[in-house]
C-alpha positions in Angstrom: 5.6 -48.1 -1.5 6.4 -47.5 -5.2 9.0 -45.0 -6.3 9.1 -42.7 -9.4 12.1 -43.8 -11.4 12.6 -41.0 -13.7 10.9 -38.9 -16.4 8.8 -40.9 -18.8 8.1 -38.3 -21.3 8.0 -34.5 -22.2 5.0 -33.3 -23.9 4.5 -29.9 -25.4 2.3 -28.0 -27.8 3.7 -27.1 -31.3 2.4 -25.3 -34.3 3.9 -28.0 -36.5 4.6 -31.2 -34.6 5.9 -33.2 -37.5 8.4 -30.5 -38.4 9.5 -29.9 -34.9 10.0 -33.6 -34.3 12.0 -33.9 -37.5 14.2 -31.0 -36.3 14.9 -32.3 -32.8 15.8 -35.8 -34.5 18.1 -34.2 -37.1 19.8 -31.4 -35.2 20.1 -33.0 -31.7 19.4 -36.7 -32.1 16.5 -36.3 -29.6 13.1 -38.0 -29.8 11.2 -41.0 -31.0 13.5 -43.4 -32.7 16.7 -42.0 -31.4 19.3 -43.5 -29.1 22.0 -41.8 -27.0 24.1 -44.9 -27.1 23.6 -46.2 -30.6 21.4 -48.9 -29.2 18.1 -50.4 -30.2 15.3 -47.9 -30.9 11.6 -48.1 -31.5 9.1 -45.5 -33.2 7.8 -44.1 -29.8 10.9 -43.7 -27.5 14.3 -42.0 -27.2 16.9 -44.3 -25.5 18.8 -42.0 -23.1 21.9 -42.4 -21.0 21.1 -42.6 -17.3 22.2 -39.6 -15.3 21.2 -36.7 -13.2 18.0 -34.7 -14.0 17.2 -31.4 -12.4 13.6 -30.9 -11.8 13.0 -27.4 -10.7 10.1 -24.9 -10.9 11.3 -21.4 -11.3 9.6 -18.2 -10.1 7.0 -16.9 -12.5 9.0 -13.6 -13.1 12.4 -15.4 -13.7 14.6 -13.9 -16.4 16.6 -17.1 -16.8 14.5 -18.1 -19.9 12.0 -16.1 -22.0 9.1 -14.7 -20.2 6.6 -15.9 -22.9 7.8 -19.4 -22.5 6.3 -21.7 -19.7 9.2 -24.2 -19.8 12.8 -24.7 -20.9 14.1 -28.1 -21.6 17.7 -28.9 -20.4 19.6 -31.6 -22.4 22.7 -33.2 -20.8 25.4 -33.6 -23.4 28.9 -35.2 -23.5 30.6 -32.6 -25.7 29.1 -29.1 -25.8 31.2 -27.8 -28.6 30.4 -30.8 -30.9 26.6 -30.6 -30.0 26.8 -26.8 -30.9 28.6 -27.2 -34.3 25.4 -27.7 -36.4 24.0 -24.6 -34.7 27.1 -22.6 -35.6 27.1 -24.0 -39.2 23.5 -23.0 -39.6 24.3 -19.4 -38.1 21.7 -20.1 -35.5 21.6 -18.1 -32.3 23.7 -19.5 -29.4 23.7 -17.8 -26.1 26.6 -18.4 -23.6 27.5 -16.5 -20.5 30.6 -16.9 -18.4 28.5 -16.8 -15.3 26.7 -19.8 -16.4 29.8 -22.0 -16.5 31.2 -23.5 -13.2 33.9 -26.1 -13.0 31.9 -27.8 -10.2 28.6 -27.7 -12.2 29.6 -27.8 -15.9 29.4 -25.7 -19.0 26.0 -24.3 -20.5 24.7 -22.9 -23.8 21.3 -21.8 -24.8 19.7 -22.4 -28.3 16.3 -22.3 -29.6 14.1 -24.7 -31.7 12.2 -23.4 -34.9 9.3 -22.4 -32.8 11.3 -20.3 -30.5 11.3 -22.8 -27.5 14.5 -22.3 -25.4 16.9 -25.3 -25.1 19.5 -25.3 -22.5 22.6 -27.6 -23.4 24.5 -28.8 -20.2 27.9 -30.4 -20.3 28.4 -31.7 -16.7 32.0 -31.7 -15.4 34.3 -34.5 -16.1 34.3 -37.0 -13.3 
């Protein structure tokens, strides 16, 4: 029997896909042509570091992310403060809540892309 080995892609609608692709590449280093480990890249894929992925449907009425959005992407980061620096420099909205952070689970922050899609940034606890 075959086994699913991981997420192979994330596809979503955008009003301006080219501009949004550029924003994700420039702001977060995410998307086609990017590498989390400074390794080889190609024009179609993002080379990521292996690690845990949470795959979890939420109740339709959840208030954990905006009600008008059908999804929220969670990006695993190695230094939350460093990843948030460009958002702070741009004076973008950053949401943090003490109840989101747990030494056993990690630290979290919420930002939004230019089309208002929520992005949860997760720094897992140090091993």
